[in-house]
Structure formats: structure tokens, C-alpha cells
C-alpha positions as CSV (number, residue, x, y, z in Angstrom):
1,X,84.7,34.7,-69.0
2,X,81.5,35.4,-71.0
3,X,82.6,38.2,-73.3
4,X,80.0,40.6,-74.4
5,X,79.8,41.9,-78.0
6,X,82.0,44.8,-78.8
7,X,79.0,47.0,-79.7
8,X,77.7,46.5,-76.1
9,X,80.9,47.5,-74.3
10,X,80.7,51.2,-75.2
11,X,77.8,51.9,-72.9
12,X,80.0,51.1,-69.9
13,X,83.3,52.8,-70.9
14,X,82.6,56.3,-69.5
15,X,81.5,54.9,-66.1
16,X,84.5,52.5,-66.0
17,X,86.9,55.2,-67.0
18,X,85.5,57.5,-64.2
19,X,85.9,54.8,-61.6
20,X,89.4,53.9,-62.7
21,X,90.5,57.5,-62.7
22,X,89.2,57.9,-59.1
23,X,90.9,54.7,-58.0
24,X,94.2,55.5,-59.7
25,X,94.3,58.8,-57.7
26,X,94.4,56.8,-54.4
27,X,97.2,54.8,-52.8
28,X,96.9,51.0,-53.3
29,X,95.5,50.3,-49.8
30,X,92.7,52.8,-50.2
31,X,91.9,51.7,-53.7
32,X,91.5,48.1,-52.6
33,X,88.8,49.1,-50.1
34,X,87.1,51.4,-52.6
35,X,87.1,48.7,-55.3
36,X,85.6,46.2,-52.9
37,X,82.9,48.7,-52.0
38,X,82.1,49.4,-55.7
39,X,81.9,45.7,-56.7
40,X,79.7,44.9,-53.7
41,X,77.5,47.9,-54.3
42,X,76.9,46.9,-58.0
43,X,75.9,43.4,-57.0
44,X,73.7,44.5,-54.1
45,X,71.9,47.1,-56.2
46,X,71.4,44.6,-58.9
47,X,69.9,42.1,-56.5
48,X,67.8,44.8,-54.9
49,X,66.5,45.8,-58.3
50,X,65.9,42.3,-59.6
51,X,64.8,40.8,-56.3
52,X,66.9,38.7,-53.9
53,X,66.9,35.0,-54.6
54,X,69.4,32.6,-53.3
55,X,70.2,31.2,-56.8
56,X,70.6,34.7,-58.2
57,X,73.0,35.7,-55.4
58,X,74.8,32.4,-55.7
59,X,75.3,33.0,-59.4
60,X,77.2,36.1,-58.6
61,X,79.3,34.7,-55.8
62,X,80.0,31.2,-57.2
63,X,79.9,32.2,-60.8
64,X,80.5,35.8,-61.7
65,X,83.0,36.7,-59.0
66,X,84.8,33.4,-59.2
67,X,85.1,33.5,-62.9
68,X,86.3,37.1,-62.8
69,X,88.9,36.2,-60.3
70,X,90.1,33.3,-62.6
71,X,90.1,35.6,-65.6
72,X,92.2,38.2,-63.9
73,X,94.7,35.5,-63.0
74,X,94.7,34.0,-66.5
75,X,94.9,37.3,-68.4
76,X,96.8,39.6,-66.0
77,X,98.9,37.8,-63.4
78,X,99.8,34.7,-65.4
79,X,101.6,36.6,-68.1
80,X,103.3,38.7,-65.5
81,X,104.5,35.6,-63.8
82,X,105.7,34.2,-67.1
83,X,107.8,37.3,-67.7
84,X,109.2,37.1,-64.2
85,X,110.2,33.4,-64.7
86,X,111.9,34.3,-68.0
87,X,113.8,37.2,-66.3
88,X,114.6,35.5,-63.0
89,X,114.4,31.7,-63.7
90,X,112.2,29.1,-62.0
91,X,111.7,29.1,-58.3
């Protein structure tokens, strides 16, 4: 995942915190739909602002979203699975 400099992250923290607080107040099923809407809306609005081009949209779908998915697995689910294996043994 292309990490952004620490000094650039602060500009997003309030907005991210607000979104997470709203999602956390929902049950899991509702939060999934809302999160999907939020991610889609960010990408769509960005493309509307910058102009729709196939390569630009493809960069989000085949690049950004795919890499984000892989990073979530690597950083979040992978360690969780390692803990479960240590606790419960291999499948």
C-alpha cells in the first residue's frame, strides 16, 4: 500500500473519525452497506471532479481497491488468523 507521509494524514483524521463513529453505532449488516456507499461515493465524486477516463477508473478498481483489500488481509486478518492458529491449532 502506498503510505502517505505522516504530516499528510492529519488532514483526514477528523473526517475518518466521524465516519467510523457513525459506522460503529450501527449493527454490522447496516455498517457494511454504509461503508460500501461511502467508498463508492468517494471514488465517484473524485472521478466526477477529475473527469471520467477508463484508465483513471481502472486505476481505482484494479489498483487502489485491490491493493486496499490485500492490505486489509495482510495487516488485519492475517495476524488474527495467526492468533487463531496458535490458540486452536492448524486446520
